[in-house]
DOROKE-110596 format. One record per residue (C-alpha): residue number from 1; x, y, z. Coordinates in pm, whole numbers, plus 50000, padded with zeros to 5 digits. Layout:
BEGIN
+-----+-------+-------+-------+
| pos |     X |     Y |     Z |
+-----+-------+-------+-------+
| NUM |     X |     Y |     Z |
...
+-----+-------+-------+-------+
end
This chain:
BEGIN
+-----+-------+-------+-------+
| pos |     X |     Y |     Z |
+-----+-------+-------+-------+
|   1 | 49997 | 49992 | 50004 |
|   2 | 50135 | 50376 | 49899 |
|   3 | 50225 | 50564 | 50144 |
|   4 | 49949 | 50860 | 50013 |
|   5 | 49692 | 50603 | 49905 |
|   6 | 49441 | 50848 | 50056 |
|   7 | 49152 | 51058 | 49940 |
|   8 | 49309 | 51407 | 49756 |
|   9 | 49188 | 51662 | 49882 |
|  10 | 49165 | 51909 | 49585 |
|  11 | 49334 | 52250 | 49667 |
|  12 | 49102 | 52570 | 49467 |
|  13 | 49245 | 52907 | 49581 |
|  14 | 49218 | 53241 | 49401 |
|  15 | 49428 | 53549 | 49438 |
|  16 | 49291 | 53929 | 49400 |
|  17 | 49534 | 54191 | 49470 |
|  18 | 49440 | 54422 | 49709 |
|  19 | 49540 | 54787 | 49791 |
|  20 | 49762 | 54896 | 50109 |
|  21 | 49489 | 55053 | 50261 |
|  22 | 49313 | 54740 | 50281 |
|  23 | 49580 | 54568 | 50525 |
|  24 | 49558 | 54538 | 50871 |
|  25 | 49857 | 54738 | 51026 |
|  26 | 49995 | 54454 | 51257 |
|  27 | 50052 | 54283 | 50869 |
|  28 | 50218 | 54633 | 50742 |
|  29 | 50427 | 54653 | 51048 |
|  30 | 50585 | 54290 | 50989 |
|  31 | 50654 | 54338 | 50662 |
|  32 | 50846 | 54638 | 50696 |
|  33 | 51090 | 54450 | 50915 |
|  34 | 51245 | 54301 | 50581 |
|  35 | 51309 | 54603 | 50465 |
|  36 | 51241 | 54587 | 50112 |
|  37 | 51380 | 54828 | 49833 |
|  38 | 51078 | 54744 | 49594 |
|  39 | 50719 | 54733 | 49671 |
|  40 | 50519 | 54460 | 49838 |
|  41 | 50254 | 54294 | 49642 |
|  42 | 49913 | 54251 | 49841 |
|  43 | 49672 | 53970 | 49780 |
|  44 | 49314 | 53850 | 49923 |
|  45 | 49334 | 53503 | 49908 |
|  46 | 49007 | 53309 | 49889 |
|  47 | 48995 | 52928 | 49898 |
|  48 | 48823 | 52595 | 50055 |
|  49 | 48967 | 52702 | 50409 |
|  50 | 48812 | 53067 | 50408 |
|  51 | 49035 | 53380 | 50348 |
|  52 | 49339 | 53545 | 50413 |
|  53 | 49595 | 53840 | 50333 |
|  54 | 49954 | 53758 | 50186 |
|  55 | 50202 | 53986 | 50099 |
|  56 | 50453 | 53872 | 49811 |
|  57 | 50806 | 54034 | 49792 |
|  58 | 51146 | 53956 | 49660 |
|  59 | 51452 | 53953 | 49962 |
|  60 | 51824 | 53896 | 49918 |
|  61 | 51726 | 53772 | 49609 |
|  62 | 51456 | 53514 | 49700 |
|  63 | 51077 | 53508 | 49684 |
|  64 | 50876 | 53550 | 49950 |
|  65 | 50518 | 53478 | 50074 |
|  66 | 50397 | 53596 | 50397 |
|  67 | 50024 | 53472 | 50481 |
|  68 | 49863 | 53663 | 50769 |
|  69 | 49444 | 53611 | 50864 |
|  70 | 49210 | 53880 | 50748 |
|  71 | 49259 | 54057 | 51102 |
|  72 | 49659 | 54024 | 51005 |
|  73 | 49777 | 53726 | 51237 |
|  74 | 50054 | 53577 | 51076 |
|  75 | 49978 | 53260 | 50970 |
|  76 | 50340 | 53145 | 50781 |
|  77 | 50593 | 53259 | 50603 |
|  78 | 50710 | 53055 | 50278 |
|  79 | 51100 | 53102 | 50077 |
|  80 | 51080 | 52945 | 49739 |
|  81 | 51428 | 52785 | 49727 |
|  82 | 51605 | 52525 | 49486 |
|  83 | 51578 | 52153 | 49517 |
|  84 | 51981 | 52208 | 49597 |
|  85 | 51900 | 52388 | 49891 |
|  86 | 51683 | 52139 | 50053 |
|  87 | 51904 | 51905 | 50303 |
|  88 | 52071 | 51572 | 50124 |
|  89 | 51852 | 51297 | 50291 |
|  90 | 51566 | 51514 | 50297 |
|  91 | 51563 | 51546 | 49917 |
|  92 | 51639 | 51218 | 49886 |
|  93 | 51324 | 51138 | 50101 |
|  94 | 51114 | 51353 | 49881 |
|  95 | 51195 | 51235 | 49563 |
|  96 | 51174 | 50880 | 49665 |
|  97 | 50813 | 50924 | 49792 |
|  98 | 50761 | 51067 | 49400 |
|  99 | 50922 | 50805 | 49266 |
| 100 | 50667 | 50549 | 49453 |
| 101 | 50355 | 50764 | 49364 |
| 102 | 50412 | 50879 | 49015 |
| 103 | 50545 | 50701 | 48666 |
| 104 | 50633 | 51067 | 48614 |
| 105 | 50699 | 51343 | 48835 |
| 106 | 50842 | 51746 | 48767 |
| 107 | 50902 | 51971 | 49051 |
| 108 | 50791 | 52323 | 48941 |
| 109 | 50819 | 52478 | 49250 |
| 110 | 51013 | 52407 | 49618 |
| 111 | 50891 | 52618 | 49927 |
| 112 | 51056 | 52601 | 50286 |
| 113 | 50732 | 52679 | 50479 |
| 114 | 50728 | 52831 | 50837 |
| 115 | 50397 | 52754 | 50997 |
| 116 | 50495 | 52534 | 51254 |
| 117 | 50699 | 52762 | 51459 |
| 118 | 50494 | 53094 | 51437 |
| 119 | 50517 | 53168 | 51768 |
| 120 | 50894 | 53197 | 51725 |
| 121 | 50876 | 53379 | 51391 |
| 122 | 50648 | 53644 | 51535 |
| 123 | 50931 | 53698 | 51793 |
| 124 | 51195 | 53720 | 51554 |
| 125 | 51270 | 54021 | 51294 |
| 126 | 51298 | 53955 | 50934 |
| 127 | 51641 | 53962 | 50916 |
| 128 | 51707 | 53714 | 51223 |
| 129 | 51414 | 53496 | 51068 |
| 130 | 51621 | 53407 | 50719 |
| 131 | 51970 | 53336 | 50915 |
| 132 | 51785 | 53136 | 51226 |
| 133 | 51788 | 52810 | 51281 |
| 134 | 51365 | 52754 | 51253 |
| 135 | 51292 | 52407 | 51132 |
| 136 | 51082 | 52431 | 50819 |
| 137 | 50871 | 52198 | 50634 |
| 138 | 50883 | 52191 | 50258 |
| 139 | 50595 | 52235 | 49987 |
| 140 | 50677 | 52105 | 49663 |
| 141 | 50431 | 52154 | 49413 |
| 142 | 50487 | 51912 | 49090 |
| 143 | 50321 | 51794 | 48760 |
| 144 | 50269 | 51431 | 48782 |
| 145 | 50143 | 51152 | 48582 |
| 146 | 50073 | 50779 | 48573 |
| 147 | 50021 | 50511 | 48270 |
| 148 | 49714 | 50581 | 48135 |
| 149 | 49616 | 50898 | 48309 |
| 150 | 49640 | 51256 | 48231 |
| 151 | 49868 | 51470 | 48407 |
| 152 | 49801 | 51658 | 48772 |
| 153 | 49966 | 51883 | 48967 |
| 154 | 49982 | 51845 | 49310 |
| 155 | 50108 | 52080 | 49632 |
| 156 | 50294 | 51836 | 49851 |
| 157 | 50415 | 51873 | 50216 |
| 158 | 50707 | 51711 | 50413 |
| 159 | 50823 | 51786 | 50710 |
| 160 | 51197 | 51845 | 50806 |
| 161 | 51304 | 51503 | 50749 |
| 162 | 51120 | 51490 | 50393 |
| 163 | 50821 | 51263 | 50550 |
| 164 | 50481 | 51246 | 50375 |
| 165 | 50258 | 51462 | 50552 |
| 166 | 49957 | 51550 | 50320 |
| 167 | 49897 | 51647 | 49941 |
| 168 | 49621 | 51816 | 49773 |
| 169 | 49549 | 51833 | 49415 |
| 170 | 49566 | 52186 | 49242 |
| 171 | 49284 | 52286 | 49067 |
| 172 | 49373 | 52519 | 48763 |
| 173 | 49103 | 52789 | 48707 |
| 174 | 49018 | 52744 | 48345 |
| 175 | 48763 | 52958 | 48209 |
| 176 | 48696 | 53054 | 47829 |
| 177 | 48701 | 53410 | 47875 |
| 178 | 48912 | 53617 | 47674 |
| 179 | 49055 | 53874 | 47959 |
| 180 | 49181 | 54221 | 47810 |
+-----+-------+-------+-------+
end
């Protein structure tokens, strides 16, 4: 029996750009600790689990996504990383999972996700967060396929050692409306 032989949840999210005036002040205050030279993209994310506010920006050459509740309470910090940034043992566990579960896979994005230690994140400035000893989970978005089936995109969450936690099928909204 495979590790993930459970019913896959389907993840449907939509993001809408919002003006900084609509963002709670405590969320803005946390983001200002990053001392970003470029503008921050503020988004309202609406999904199966409700709504949240997200700040997206580049800091020290890495793309960051910081998610808050609609009241401005920090939920998690995600940093886009490369496969080579994942520790060797963890990387092997993650690859082993995909080899076992799918005939074909292509990793599209990996994020170090700091949500299991939100209390510690809140007590740090952004500079200390990036250089800290906080232990991330790894969120991997991969395009997959099994023989005889169409390809599917999954978001798979692993712990710091590469052990499988959960996976969701990513649903991409497709419509036939021509947008200008």
